N, CA, C and O atoms as a DFTB+ gen file, in Angstrom:
136 C
 N C O
     1  1     -14.977     200.863     -36.510
     2  2     -15.807     200.805     -37.198
     3  2     -16.653     200.236     -37.840
     4  3     -17.415     201.134     -38.197
     5  1     -17.174     198.872     -38.394
     6  2     -17.465     197.927     -39.529
     7  2     -19.296     198.100     -39.929
     8  3     -20.225     197.713     -39.219
     9  1     -19.379     198.726     -41.137
    10  2     -21.397     199.530     -41.385
    11  2     -20.808     199.110     -42.489
    12  3     -19.805     199.345     -43.163
    13  1     -22.324     197.977     -42.462
    14  2     -23.262     196.943     -43.703
    15  2     -23.963     198.304     -43.970
    16  3     -24.506     199.165     -43.278
    17  1     -23.618     198.038     -45.730
    18  2     -24.325     199.089     -46.694
    19  2     -26.227     198.545     -46.531
    20  3     -26.668     197.396     -46.553
    21  1     -27.151     200.126     -46.345
    22  2     -28.584     199.677     -46.439
    23  2     -28.721     200.446     -47.508
    24  3     -28.025     200.272     -48.509
    25  1     -29.808     201.561     -47.403
    26  2     -30.602     201.867     -48.804
    27  2     -32.069     202.129     -47.820
    28  3     -32.300     201.468     -46.808
    29  1     -33.074     203.341     -48.405
    30  2     -33.794     203.521     -47.932
    31  2     -34.390     204.417     -49.108
    32  3     -33.750     204.786     -50.093
    33  1     -36.196     204.805     -48.738
    34  2     -36.977     206.157     -49.611
    35  2     -37.187     206.388     -48.148
    36  3     -37.455     205.598     -47.242
    37  1     -36.975     207.813     -48.158
    38  2     -37.093     209.030     -48.279
    39  2     -37.650     209.954     -48.727
    40  3     -37.160     210.780     -49.497
    41  1     -39.299     209.924     -48.088
    42  2     -40.613     210.709     -48.782
    43  2     -41.607     212.057     -47.973
    44  3     -42.444     211.682     -47.152
    45  1     -41.498     213.247     -48.186
    46  2     -42.196     214.071     -47.055
    47  2     -44.078     213.345     -47.798
    48  3     -44.550     212.927     -48.856
    49  1     -44.437     213.570     -46.604
    50  2     -45.405     213.136     -46.306
    51  2     -46.502     214.324     -47.184
    52  3     -47.498     213.822     -47.704
    53  1     -46.340     215.585     -47.306
    54  2     -46.806     216.471     -48.074
    55  2     -46.653     215.330     -49.264
    56  3     -47.729     214.837     -49.602
    57  1     -45.201     214.720     -50.113
    58  2     -46.076     214.206     -50.954
    59  2     -46.779     213.204     -52.031
    60  3     -46.502     212.928     -53.198
    61  1     -48.149     212.634     -50.847
    62  2     -48.815     212.495     -50.543
    63  2     -50.445     213.300     -51.455
    64  3     -50.865     214.454     -51.550
    65  1     -51.033     211.654     -52.072
    66  2     -52.188     213.095     -51.956
    67  2     -52.918     212.581     -51.124
    68  3     -53.349     211.452     -50.892
    69  1     -53.020     213.813     -50.595
    70  2     -54.712     213.879     -49.926
    71  2     -56.117     214.671     -49.838
    72  3     -57.145     214.373     -50.445
    73  1     -56.010     215.277     -49.337
    74  2     -57.994     216.020     -49.680
    75  2     -57.545     217.044     -49.881
    76  3     -57.678     217.458     -51.033
    77  1     -56.893     217.829     -48.993
    78  2     -57.330     218.811     -49.078
    79  2     -55.354     220.256     -50.155
    80  3     -54.953     221.401     -50.363
    81  1     -55.047     218.731     -50.342
    82  2     -53.906     220.194     -52.177
    83  2     -52.940     219.100     -51.988
    84  3     -52.385     218.313     -52.755
    85  1     -52.914     219.361     -50.374
    86  2     -51.188     217.915     -49.462
    87  2     -51.245     216.724     -48.815
    88  3     -51.803     216.391     -47.770
    89  1     -50.902     216.421     -49.219
    90  2     -50.081     215.708     -48.352
    91  2     -50.335     215.039     -46.855
    92  3     -50.736     215.966     -46.151
    93  1     -50.282     214.010     -46.193
    94  2     -50.864     213.624     -44.712
    95  2     -50.955     212.361     -44.411
    96  3     -51.254     211.520     -45.257
    97  1     -50.620     211.975     -42.728
    98  2     -49.651     211.279     -42.252
    99  2     -50.971     210.249     -42.649
   100  3     -51.098     209.311     -41.861
   101  1     -52.311     210.325     -44.156
   102  2     -53.570     209.411     -43.619
   103  2     -53.418     207.381     -44.409
   104  3     -52.710     206.374     -44.379
   105  1     -54.385     207.820     -44.861
   106  2     -54.581     206.208     -45.560
   107  2     -53.315     206.007     -46.865
   108  3     -52.841     204.927     -47.220
   109  1     -53.054     207.024     -47.274
   110  2     -51.975     207.177     -48.617
   111  2     -50.999     206.679     -48.436
   112  3     -50.391     205.890     -49.158
   113  1     -50.573     207.356     -46.802
   114  2     -49.433     207.681     -45.826
   115  2     -49.280     205.920     -45.593
   116  3     -48.224     205.361     -45.891
   117  1     -50.641     205.036     -44.946
   118  2     -50.435     203.518     -44.253
   119  2     -50.865     202.825     -45.189
   120  3     -51.476     201.951     -44.574
   121  1     -51.044     202.457     -46.926
   122  2     -50.610     202.441     -47.683
   123  2     -48.934     202.386     -48.385
   124  3     -48.534     201.272     -48.722
   125  1     -48.003     203.589     -48.586
   126  2     -47.404     203.048     -49.151
   127  2     -46.666     202.655     -48.154
   128  3     -45.574     202.421     -48.672
   129  1     -46.581     202.395     -46.819
   130  2     -45.535     202.867     -45.861
   131  2     -46.089     200.198     -45.574
   132  3     -45.302     199.470     -44.969
   133  1     -47.011     199.821     -46.006
   134  2     -47.224     198.309     -46.900
   135  2     -46.752     197.708     -47.452
   136  3     -47.314     196.707     -47.895
C-alpha cells in the first residue's frame, strides 16, 4: 500500500478560550476551524 503524506493540527477544545475558564465548542472553536 502507498499512502500520501499529509499533516494536520490536533487541538483539544479545552485549549480554546471560554466563558468559564476552560474551552468549549462555541464561537472560538468555529473561528479556529474556519
